[in-house]
N, C-alpha and C positions, 0 to 999 in steps of 0.2 A: 749570643750565638744563634745561628738559624739551622741547626742540625734538624733534619727530617722534615723541614718545611718546604714542601714542594709548590706551594701556592704561587702563582706568577702574577706579580703585581703590574706588569706590562708598563712600568715606569709611569704610573699614574696614581693620583690619589683615589680613594674609595669613590667618591661622588662621580668623577670624571670616568672611572673604569665602569661603574654601574650604568651610567648613560650610555657609553658606547656599547657595552654588550646588549642593552635593551634595543638600541637602534639596529645593531647587526642581527638580532633575533628577529625583530620585525621584518627586516628585508629578506632573510632566509625564509620565513614562513611565506611571505607575499610572493617572491620571486622563485622560490625553491632551489636557487643556486646562486652563490656569492663567490667573489674572489677576494682574498685577503692574506695576511702573513700566516705563516705555520702556527706561530705562537698564539696569534689571536683566534685562529680556527680551533686550537686545542682548548684555549680558555672558553670559548663559545660552546663547545660540545657539552661541557659540564654544566653550562648555564640553561641552555635551551631544551636538553632531552628531558629534564623532570618537569618542564612546562608541557611538552608533547605528551608525556605519561598522564599528566593530569587532565588533558583534554578528553580522554577516554570516557570520563565520567562527566557528562554535560549537565552540571547542575549550576545554580546561581553562585554557590560557594566557589566552586572551581572557576567560574568566569571572573569572579572578583580577585581571586588570588592571581590568576594569569595577567589580568588588567593591571594589577599592582605593580607587576614586573615589567610589562611591555609598554603600558601607557599609550596604546594605539588601538582604536576600536576596530579599524579595518583588518589589522593582524589578527585580533582576537577572534573576530567573526570568521576569517579565513581558517583559523586553526580549528575551531569547533565545528565547522560546517563541512570543509573539504578534506583537510589533513586528517581529522579524526577518522572519517570512514576508511581512508587508504591504510591507516596505522592501526585499526581495531585489532588485527590479529597476529601483530609484530610484538613479541615481548622485549622491547628494548633494542638499542642499537638502531636509532631512527636516521642517524646521519652518517655520511661518508666523507673522509678528507682525501683528496688526491693532491700529491706534491707536483708543483709546476716548475720547480728549478728556481734559481737565483733571480733576483730583480736586477736590472741593469744598473740603476744608480747606486745603490748600497749594498748590493749582493744579499738582500734579506731574502730568505727562503719564503717562496710564494706557494699558496695552496688553494685549491677550489673545494669548498664545502657544499654539500648538496643533501637533499632528503632522498633516502635510498629508494622509497616507493615512487618516486617520480622520474627515475632514470629508465625509460622504457626500453632503450637499447639492451642494457645489461640485464633486465627483466627477461627479454625475450630470448637472449643467448642462454640464460640460465634453464629456461623452459626447454629449449631445443637439446640442451646437454642432457638434462633429466630424461627426455624422451629417447635419446640415442643410446643411453646406458643400458646394457644387458643385464639382468638378474641371473646370477649363477648360484647354484646350491652345492655344496660339498658335503657329502654323506660320510658320517662317522660311523662308529660302532665296531672297530676292531677288524675291518676288512670283510665284514659281511656282505654277501651279495644278495641284492633283492631279487625275488623271483619274477622273471619276465612274462608278462601276459600276452598271448597271441594276439595279433592285430585283428584277426577275423572276429574273435569272441568279443572284443571290445566294441567293434563297430556293430555287431548284432545287438548287443546289450544297449548301446545308445539308440539304435533303430527302435527297439522295443519299447525303451523309455518315452522316446518321441510319441510313438503311436498312442501309449497309455495316456500321456499327457494330452494329446489331441482329443482322444476319446472323452476323457473326463471334461475336458473344456466344452465340448459339443453337449455332453448331458447337462452341464451346468446351465448352458445357454437356453437348452430346451426347457428345463425346469423353470428358469427364470421367465420364458416366454408364456409358459403355462400359468405360472402365477399372475402375470401380468393380465392375461385374457380373463382369469377367474375374478380378479379384482375389478377389471372394467365391467364384467357382467354383473357383479354384486352392486357396484355404483349405479348401473343403469336401472336395476330392480328397485333399489332404495329410492331413486328419482321418480320412478313411476308410482311407487306406493305413496310418496309425498304429495304428487299431483293429484292422484286419486282421493286422498284426504282432504286436500284443500278445495277440490271442485264441488262436492256437496255443501261445503260451508259457504261457498260463494254464491250457489244457486238461489237459496232463499233469500239472501240480500239483494239479488237482481230482481226477484219476484216482488219484494217489498218495495224497491225503488220504482218498479213499473207500476205498481198499485197506487203509489203516491202520486206519480206523474199523471195516471188516469183520473184521480180524484181531483187534482189540481184542474185538470183541463175540464171536468164537468162543472166545476165550480166557477170557473171563468165563462163557460157557456150560459150557465143560469144567471149569473150577474149581468151579462150582455143582453139576455132575453128580457130580464126585469127592466133594465135601462131602456130598451126599445119600447116595452109596454108603457112605461111611464112617459116616455116622449109622446107616444101616440095619444095617450089620454089628455096630455096638456094640449095638444093640437086639436083634438075634438072639442075640449072645453073653450078653447079660443074661438073656433068656428061657430059654436053655439052662441057665444057672446056677441060675436059680429053680427049673427042673423037677427038676434034680438034688438039689437041697436039699429038695424035697418028696418026692422018693422016698426019700431017706435018713432022713427023719423017719417 
């Protein structure tokens, strides 16, 4: 007996049923909306919603578990990248089933199944309704009447509060400007002190460099003078030799 067994086998064995639900779930995730029979849509809801809940935790384990059910890389990537961001704040109830009436051939009940967060028209209508609703408060307390404050007093108090707020804001801005000016002056004085400390250290180095350059120039001049003298001496000796040879001849 099948008492209290509500599971719908959809007139298929287990392997055929799992393959069909996997393909339908992949199509729903990729296209966000599918048309099928009402029985298949209800079976698909219990199959796909736990997978959508698992996509909120984007981990390797979650991806492997979902891929074991769907066997489709494209649908897994779409689920964890696009659908997960839309469904992050929704605590369940990710799908919607809308009845479309009987099918012509066999009068089977047809339905459209869609992801709730991708029906932009219904979301816009809900936002408009929430904006148009007025909030009302019903006061209790055994018929006690609240004391009514005069309008003039309330307006004066609000004006005073605004004035005090503006004065406080002006004072804060003035204090902030003064602090900024003081900080800028302190930074400028520190910069001047550092430059003054660095300048005397650089001056002796420059003087030493200039002295070294002067010594090098003097040495070069001395070497050049010595070379010139040696060349002149050689020329004189050559001239003397030539004259002696001429005399001998």
